[in-house]
C-alpha positions in Angstrom: 56.6 74.9 13.6 55.9 73.9 10.0 56.6 76.8 7.7 55.2 76.9 4.1 56.3 79.4 1.5 53.5 80.2 -0.8 53.7 80.3 -4.6 52.9 84.0 -4.6 56.1 84.6 -2.6 58.1 82.3 -4.7 57.0 84.1 -7.8 58.4 87.4 -6.6 61.4 86.0 -4.8 62.3 82.5 -6.0 65.6 82.7 -4.1 64.0 83.2 -0.7 65.4 81.3 2.2 64.2 81.6 5.8 65.2 80.1 9.1 63.0 79.2 12.1 64.6 79.2 15.5 62.6 77.5 18.2 63.6 77.5 21.9 62.4 77.5 25.5 63.4 80.7 27.2 63.2 82.8 30.3 62.5 86.5 29.6 63.6 89.4 31.8 62.7 93.1 31.8 66.3 94.3 31.0 69.8 93.0 30.4 72.7 95.4 30.9 75.2 93.1 29.1 72.9 92.8 26.1 72.6 96.5 25.8 76.4 96.9 25.9 76.4 94.7 22.8 73.7 96.8 21.1 75.6 100.0 21.9 78.9 98.6 20.6 77.2 97.7 17.3 75.6 101.1 17.2 79.0 102.9 17.4 80.4 100.6 14.7 77.5 101.4 12.3 77.7 105.1 12.9 81.3 105.0 11.7 80.6 102.8 8.7 77.1 103.6 7.4 74.9 106.5 6.3 71.1 106.6 5.8 71.7 106.1 2.1 74.4 103.4 2.2 72.4 101.2 4.6 69.8 100.6 1.9 72.6 98.9 -0.1 73.2 96.2 2.5 72.3 93.1 0.5 69.8 91.8 3.0 68.0 95.1 3.2 68.2 95.9 -0.5 66.6 92.5 -1.3 63.8 93.0 1.1 63.1 96.5 -0.4 63.0 94.9 -3.9 60.4 92.3 -2.7 58.3 95.1 -1.2 58.3 96.8 -4.6 57.5 93.6 -6.4 54.6 93.0 -4.1 53.3 96.5 -4.6 54.5 98.2 -1.4 56.6 101.4 -1.1 59.6 100.4 1.1 60.3 104.0 2.0 56.8 104.3 3.5 56.6 100.9 5.1 60.2 100.3 6.0 61.5 96.8 6.7 62.2 96.6 10.5 65.9 96.0 10.1 66.3 99.2 8.0 64.1 101.2 10.4 66.2 100.1 13.4 69.6 100.9 11.8 68.3 104.2 10.4 67.2 105.2 13.9 70.7 104.5 15.2 72.3 106.6 12.5 69.9 109.5 13.3 71.2 109.5 16.8 68.0 108.3 18.3 67.9 105.7 21.0 66.4 102.3 20.2 63.3 101.5 22.1 64.0 99.3 25.1 61.2 96.8 25.8 62.5 93.5 27.3 65.3 91.1 26.8 63.7 89.0 24.1 62.5 92.0 22.1 65.9 93.7 22.5 67.7 90.5 21.6 65.7 90.0 18.4 66.3 93.6 17.5 70.1 93.1 17.9 70.0 90.0 15.7 68.1 91.9 13.0 70.5 94.9 13.2 73.6 92.7 13.1 72.7 90.9 9.9 70.2 93.3 8.2 67.4 90.7 8.0 63.9 91.5 9.1 63.3 89.1 11.9 60.0 88.2 13.7 60.0 87.1 17.3 56.8 85.3 18.6 55.3 83.7 21.6 54.7 80.3 20.0 52.0 79.4 22.5 49.9 82.2 21.0 49.9 80.7 17.5 46.7 79.0 16.3 47.7 75.6 14.9 51.2 74.3 14.2 51.7 75.7 10.6 52.6 79.1 9.3 52.2 80.2 5.7 54.2 83.0 4.2 52.1 84.9 1.6 51.3 88.4 0.6 48.8 90.7 2.4 45.4 91.3 0.9 43.4 94.4 0.5 41.4 95.1 3.7 43.0 92.2 5.6 42.8 93.0 9.3 46.2 93.3 11.1 47.2 95.0 14.4 50.8 95.9 14.4 52.6 95.9 17.8 52.2 99.4 19.2 50.9 100.7 15.9 47.2 99.8 15.8 45.6 98.6 12.6 48.0 98.8 9.7 47.6 98.2 5.9 49.4 95.1 5.1 48.2 94.9 1.5 51.3 94.1 -0.6 53.4 93.2 2.4 54.9 89.7 2.8 53.0 88.2 5.8 53.1 85.0 7.9 49.6 83.6 8.7 48.6 81.0 11.2 45.1 79.3 11.2 43.6 82.6 12.5 45.3 85.2 10.3 48.4 87.3 10.0 51.1 87.2 12.7 54.1 88.8 11.2 55.4 91.0 8.4 58.9 92.4 7.8 57.6 95.8 8.9 55.7 94.9 12.1 54.6 91.8 14.0 51.1 91.3 15.3 49.9 92.1 18.8 48.1 88.8 19.1 51.4 86.7 19.0 53.9 89.2 20.4 56.6 88.2 23.0 56.0 89.3 26.6 57.7 88.7 29.9 55.6 85.6 30.3 56.9 84.0 27.0 58.5 80.7 27.5 58.1 79.0 24.0 59.9 81.3 21.5 59.8 81.1 17.7 62.0 83.5 15.7 61.7 83.8 11.9 64.5 85.1 9.8 63.6 86.4 6.3 66.4 86.0 3.8 65.0 87.6 0.7 68.6 87.8 -0.6 68.7 84.0 -0.8 72.0 83.8 1.1 71.7 80.5 2.9 75.0 80.8 4.7 74.3 84.2 6.1 70.8 83.2 7.2 72.3 80.2 8.9 74.9 82.4 10.6 72.1 84.7 11.8 70.1 81.7 13.2 73.2 80.5 15.1 73.9 84.0 16.4 70.4 84.1 17.8 71.0 80.7 19.5 74.1 82.1 21.1 72.3 85.2 22.4 69.6 83.0 23.8 72.2 81.0 25.7 73.8 84.1 27.1 70.8 86.1 28.0 67.6 83.9 28.3 68.6 80.8 30.3 68.2 78.7 27.2 70.1 75.9 25.6 69.6 77.7 22.3 66.9 75.4 21.0 67.1 74.3 17.4 66.6 75.8 13.9 65.7 74.7 10.4 65.9 76.4 7.1 62.9 76.7 4.7 62.4 77.9 1.2 
């Protein structure tokens, strides 16, 4: 995939760096070993974090700042990474969907970046543009119905929005039939090394749990 970062995003976050991981995969309904990793990280976070301190994690704090700069309240429309960790700290179970969804959630929790996972065969065209949501722009969040993405960073393909740091779109979501995976890591903190490590971590998880060779990744900014 070709990824273009718009000038409107660069104006509010000139340090932005993203990573695109692309791989061929085999999805499954559940992986016990993957969930053991998730539960181990959950126990670690419960010992180390509170609902207030998690907002200070650099990757999460930077995403919250960009939300505010774009005109969105990050406490009402929480970045996905923050929402997932907060749920853990509240003693609530994470939603179990399938191995790809659970894997992307783990990668997001581990590094604090909001990460989008997509069935690349559902994209229209071969280019994604990262911009800012417009007033009245139609967008159906996964399991959330129509949501207001005005003021949210949003990836668009030739047909429209496919992903925001709060929720990805129903149209391009991963399913058990997904074979061609694209994962987008949003580094609003500008930390190229940590974004790279997150991409390589995703590749390692894909090798372990999705019968994949890990595919390839590239950075963009």
